[in-house]
Residue, then its C-alpha position, 0 to 999 in steps of 0.5 A: m123942425v124942417l124948413k122948406s120953401s114949399n106948401w107942406s099942407d098941400i096933400r097933392l105934393l105928397r109924392h114929390p121926392e123930398h116931401y115923400a121922404v120927409f113924411k115917410a121918415l116922420i111916420s116911421s119914427s119911434s122918437k118921442d119928439k114933436f115934429i114941425l114942418i114949416g113951409e110957405g103959401k099964400y095964407p097962414i095955415k096950421i094943421r096938427i096931426p097928433k097921431y104922428k106928433l106932427e104940426i104943419i105950418d105954412l107961412p104967408s111967404n108968397n104974399l110977404k116974400p121980402f119978410s120970409i126970412a124974418l117969419l122963419f126966424i120968428m118960428l124958430l124962436t117960438y118953438r126952440p127946436s133941438r134939431v133943424i133941417v133946412l132945405g133951400l138956400a136963403n132959408q139957411i140964413p135964419a137957421m144959421i142965426y138960430r144956431l149961433l144964438f142956441p148952440r145946443a141945437k143941431y142944424y143940418a143944411f141941405v143946399i138945393g138952390e142954385f147960386e146963379w140968381y142973375y138969371t132970374s126973370w123977376r122984376i128989379l126988386g126981386k133981383i135985388i132981394n135975391l142977390l142980397l140973400v145969396n150974398i148974405f148966405r155966402l158970407f154966413v157960410k164963410l164965417f160960420g160954416k163950422y157951426i153947421d152940424g151936417v152939410y149936404a149938397i144935392s149935386t157935386y156942383i153945389k159941393r164945389n160952390l160950398i167949398s169955394l165959400n169955405p174950404s174947411l167944408s171940403d171934408r164935410v160936404i156930403v153929396y146925396h142922391i134923390k130917390l124917386p118914389n117909384k119908376l113909372v114905366n115898364d122895360d119895353v117902353c123904348g121899343k114902343r116909343i119908336q113906333n109912335d107917329v108923333f115924336r114928342v119932346l117934353t120939358v117939365a120946368g117952371i115957366e120963367y126966364r131961368k128955365g130957358i123956355h124961350d129957347i125951346i120956342k127957337v128950337a121948335t121953330y128951327i125944327a118945324r122949318e127943317l121938317r116942313l117938307s117931311e111927313r114926320k110929326v114933332e110935338f113940344v110939350i112944356k109942363g110947368a107952373v107959370r112963375d112969371r106971367e109977363y114972360y109967359n104972355k110974351i112967349i104966347r104972343s111970339l108963338k103966334m108969329t112963328p110957323l109952328n101951327g100947334i107944334v108947341r103945347f103948354i100944360t100950366s094946370f096942376v098935375r099930381y105927381e103920380n099922374m105925371k107918368e102918362l106924360y113921360y110915357n107918351s114922350h120920347i126925349f126930355l129937353f131942358p135948356t135951363y140956364a141955372d139949376s142945382l140939379g133939376i129933379a125933372v131931369l132925374e124923373a125923365l131918366y127914370n122914365g127912359l127919356p134921353v135928355i138934351a140939356y144945357l151944360t149947367g150946374g148939377v145937370k151933368d151929375m146925371v147926363k153923360n154926353g152921348f150915353n143917356g143924352f147930350l149936353v151943349e153950352q148955354g145959349n146954343w139953342k141951335g145945337l139943341a135943335e140939331l141934336v133933337l133932329k139927330i135922335l129923330d133921324n136915328p132910331a137905333i141911337y134913340r133906343n140905345m140912349c133910352i135903355n142907357t137911362r136906366i143904367s145911368i141911375s144906378g151906374y153913376y148917379e146913385k153910386d157911392k152916395p147916401s140917399f136923401d131918405d136915409i139921411v133924413a131918417k137918421i136925423l129924425k131918429n136923433n142918430n149921428v150922421 
């Protein structure tokens, strides 16, 4: 059984790295076991795929968010799985309780969620629920960490957090790397981008306070003023689902009060994962002012696509971005520093080209180096091998 806060039944998400790895492992597995994927959606959905011994169950967690843990626990008690793979943070809670009640079951924890929930933009109730869940998770890890059969962290930042909660995990937490389904751009893209008339700054992130979208507006405003007498053209493209409608509307209203004149463009409609390549291909750099992130798979996608990254020094981002090599990192909240670095790259084509080339090197050079891939770990677990 795999638990993940995602719509497994939505075929449009199949090319997402985590979805793709799980489905690929299931399809190639020779095990006689039955596999169940449990995710979330607006409505309860159950799909059976006999060919792959697979059952997909999406619970109505989006409509019943406060009860999502209880729903997951009911599913565990209903199916009594022998192996439970959990992706997320709060989702670990029902799995850990299940493991305590049924010690013969194997429980593998993939911790992919950030710990700084105080940056959430949810309303008061959402903040209280998140704070409660994170602290329950902390308590469980402190008390029952030894009952987790495999502990996997999406970044060294997450590993440090887990060890701080339970020092006995120091020799057990494995940091893994995410393998993207494919690299989406060709090798000469760096030189072609320099010749473009418009310098495009891309951000791919959910539209909520935690992702720092408001700081992108400040950066865009600052650059627009700096370039007001210049012929150079800069465009900011923000692609993401609207997670906080009130926050998004506030930003749209603020844009009308700035001298941006169409410089900022939002794409909030769904774009298939495989169709994102055009967006990356037509951009120059990736701007990521997130205030809390366990890793930021969008940063990894940007690097795979040859985009230097300018980001806040946050969470697991520094696992992928090396200052001055494939991008720049500045302290959280220093939006002016972000803006000045965008201008620096804009004004120096040689710096841009070198960083663009280095993005490829950085993936194999240190991000993936000495780390097992998520794909391989999941495949071994599903084959019932020791990992």
